[in-house]
N, C-alpha and C positions, 0 to 999 in steps of 0.2 A: 442369851450371849453373856457375858462378865462384865462385871464392871472397869476390868479393867480393863483399857482400849489395845487394839492388837495395834503395831507397828504398820504404817500405812503404805500399800502395796506400792504406792505410788512415789515414797521415800527409796525404796529401797535401791543401792546403786548396783549397777550391772542385771547381768542376770537377765537380759533381756529374751533368751530365748524360752528360758522359766517362765517366765513373768508373761509371755503371750500365750503358753501352753495350758496356762492356768486358766488364763482367759478365753481361752475357745473352751475350757471344760464349765466354764460358769454359763457362756452361752448356750452350751449345748451337754448339758451333763449325760447325753447318749451313747457320748465320743466313750464312755469306759473311764474314766481318770485317768491321772498320771503316776507312773513311776518317775522318782526321780535318783538319782543314784549320784555317790559322790562322797568326799571325805568326809570326817564328822569337822564340823566348825565353822561350814557355808550358809547357812542360815536359813538351812531349808525348811526348821517349821515355822520361824518368822513372815518367808511367803505363804509357807500354807494358810497361817492366821490372817495375813494378810487378805487373804483372796474370801477369806467368810465373810468382811467388811463389802464384799460386792455384791452378796446373794440376801436375799431379801430377809431370810430370819436373822442371817449373823450368827449363826450356831456354829460352834466348833467345837468336836469332841475327840478326845484322843484315843485310841487304842492303848490300856497299858500292856509293860511288857508282863508274858506269862498269863496273860486272859485266859482265862477257860471257855468253853462252848457255853457254856450257861451265861458267863458274865457277856458273850458278845450276845447271843440270840434273845437273851430272858430266858424266865421260868415260867411255868405253870403251876401253880397250888392245886396237886391231886387229891388231896382232901378237900377242899374248899370246894373239888369240884363233884366231887360225890353227895358230899351233905347237902349243899347247897343248890346245886344242881345248875352251877356258871363254873367258867372258867374265870379264874382269876388269875390275871396275869400282872409278873411283875419286869417291869423292861429293863431290857437291856441295851450294850451300848448302840446298836444299830436303832433301836427305835428312839435313843435320845438324839441321833444325828439325823434324823429325817430333816430335810428343809436346808440341810447345812455342812458341813465338811468333814468328814469322818478322814483323817489323819493318823494312818497306819507308820509309828519308827521301825523302821529295823525289819520290816516287815520281809526280809528273807532267814529271818531267825523263828520266825512262827513254824509251830507243824503245819505239813502242806496240808492236812485236813481243814483246817481253820482258814487258810487262805483260800480252798477251796470255797467254803459256804461263803465267807465272806465278796469273793467277787461274786459268785451266784445272786445273792441279792443287791448287789450292787447293777449287775445288769437287769437283774429284774424289777427291782425296785420295791420289791416285797418281802417280808418277813414272815415265815411260816413256821408254828410253833407246835411241836404235835407230841403229845405224852402218852402213852397207852391207851389209844383212842381218842381223847379229846385233843382241839388243836386250836391255835388261835392264830390268826393272821394279822396283820397291822401293815400300811405303808412306812417304806424304810426308802424313801428319794433320797441320794446323799452326791456330794462330789467327793470321790476315794480317791486321797493324794497319800500313797506309798514312796518312802524313804528304803535305799539302801546303800550300804560299801562295799562293795563288790569284794574287797579285800576281805570281808567277814564271810565270806559264801556267798554261792549264787543261788538263784530261784531256778526251780525246774523250767527248761522251757515251752511247758505247757501251762503254767501261772506266768511266765513273760509274756505268752501274744494274748493273755486276758484284759492284760492292762493295756489302757486304750493307747496312750500316748507314752514316750518314754525320753528323757533330757537329763542328758550327764551334765554335770557342773566339775570344773576345774579348779584344781585347788590352787594353782597359782594364779594370783592376782598381784597387776600392777600395783609397785608404792604409792601410787597417786590413789587408784582407787581406793585402796586400802585404808590409805587415811581418811576419805570421805566416809569409806564406812564406819573405821571407827567412831568418826567424830559425831556420824548421825547417829550411831548407837547410846553413845555417851548421854546425847543432848537428850533422845528419848527417854532415858533409866533416868536424868536429874527429874525429867516434870515431863510424865506422858499425854496430861491435857494437853498442856501448852504447845508440846511437838506437833501432834495431832492435828491441834487448831490451825498451826502455823502450816501442816501442809494440806487443809481439809481443801481449797480449793481444788487441787488437782486430784485429789481424791474422789470429790464428789464429781467432776469431769469423768473420770474411769468408771464411777455407778452408772451413773447415765448412759454414755458409750456403750459398754456390756447391756444394760436396760435395752437400751434402743436396738440393739445388733439381737438382743433374744427376742423382742418383738418382730423384728425383719427376718427372722428366721424360715419362718412357716412360706413363706413369700417366695424363697429361691427355691427353685429346682433343682434334687437331684437327678440332674441331665443325663441322659447318654452318652453325650460326648464327653464331658469330664469325666464317666462312668469308664469309659472305653479307653482314657488318655494311664488313668491308675490301673488297672488290669494288665495291659500291657506292662508298666512299669514294675507292679508288683510282679508280676511273670519272668520279667527280667532278673528282680533281685532275688529268683529261687526261695520266698515264701511260703510255708505250707498252709496249707486252708484257705480259708476267705476273709476271716477276719481284719486283716490289714485292709484289704479293699473297700471295706464299708468303716473302718474306723478312719482311713484316710478321705475318703468319698463325705462323709460326716464333717470331718476337722476343715477342710475344703470349703464348704460350706456355712460353717462356723467363721473359717474370716474372713470370707467373700461380706458378710452381714459385718463382723469387727472394723471393716476398710467402706462398711456403708454403698457397697454394690449392689444390684441386682439378679446378677446372675454370677455364676465360679468361673472363676478366668486360670488360665494357666500359670497366672502368679500367686494364686490362692493354692492351688496345687503344689507346686515348688516352694511354697512358704513355709509348710506341714509336713512335705516329703521325709526329712529325717525325722521327726517326731513320729511318725507311723511306721518306718523302716529299721527304726534302729535296730533295736532289741528282736526283728523278726529277720530280717536277713541273713541269707548264708552267702559263706564264702565259695566266688564259683569256681568249679571244678572245670577241667578240660571239655568233660563232654558234658556241661550244663550250660546255659545260655548269658552268652556276657552282658551285665546290665547297664544301660545307658549311663553318661555321666548325670551326674543330681547335683543338683544346684542347692549349695548351703538354704538353711533355713536360717540365716545370720544375717541378711541384708538390709538395708535402712531402706525404708519406702522414700522418696523423692522429699524435702521439706517446701519445694517449692507449692508442690500439689496440695499445700495443705492439710499435711500431715505428720507435722515435726515433730506433732506433741500428742503424749500420749492423752486420751480424754476425750479430744477436741474430734468431732463425729464432720470425716470427710464429706467432699460432696460425692453422689455413686459415681460412680465408673467402671464402662462395661467393657473397656480394652482388654484385649486378650493377648495382646501382643508381649510386649517388652517387658520385663519382670519390676517391678519393684518390688522396694524392702519391707521390712518389719519397724516402724516407727521405733524413734528412739524416747524415754523416760524421759518426763519433765527431770531438769537440773535446778536446783534451791540456789 
């Protein structure tokens, strides 16, 4: 962790879809990280840094632009290995990110082989460095957050698919919301400690909610009924491969844990549908199956059910009928 406090995630204005996706990956890192698309100046790094505060280590590591493979994975000192009979390892970015957040800005501008390597380690949670028959293995479990501006180039579909969730930010923000964003940013910049203290109650509630959801995750079954619904909708959307099905099922389970439920309901499947499908969905053709109408992941959970404030744990609900929406973030 750094001595400079991060802008609290609970204090971020708007971007509810992205905040939800980030929290779900904090609850279950096996979802595979989040790819954020949007123009510059949309506070993507601020949101990613805010996520680090919800993890136990609070570690936030940025992969520098122009980083080499050695900088990413680390290096082995071959001379030390030969003379002393031991592998002397110099850790790279992946080792430093273990237990926290690895933030990759403009991931679409990285060489494809580095993106491949990065995604492999993120999926396995282990980094293996080999040189001339000498190897070193270490844990590299982190939440991967990648950002890209589509105007500056696209990622190959094979790489897009390997990011668990995908969220797009709009650059068109209403004047009232823009004013709130600027005012909070100015308040934070003038006195970060005081600003964080002002939002500490909401931030602590958010930490506790994520922690309780993580603890409850293993008790929520990846059941056949939810899987059948997801596989049918993935088929209708024309996605290639099976990664979408798995990611969607894991994200739906994390959403169930997030709202305090004991089982995956249809509302959990709907809430994360666009996150899992956006970067994988194919345009339908005359010969392909037509996808069913997708429900937006932007809806709001009914505040009358005690879920109007982010960070408050709701009463467990097993309802599988009408869908409820994602809670609004606290306003100050």
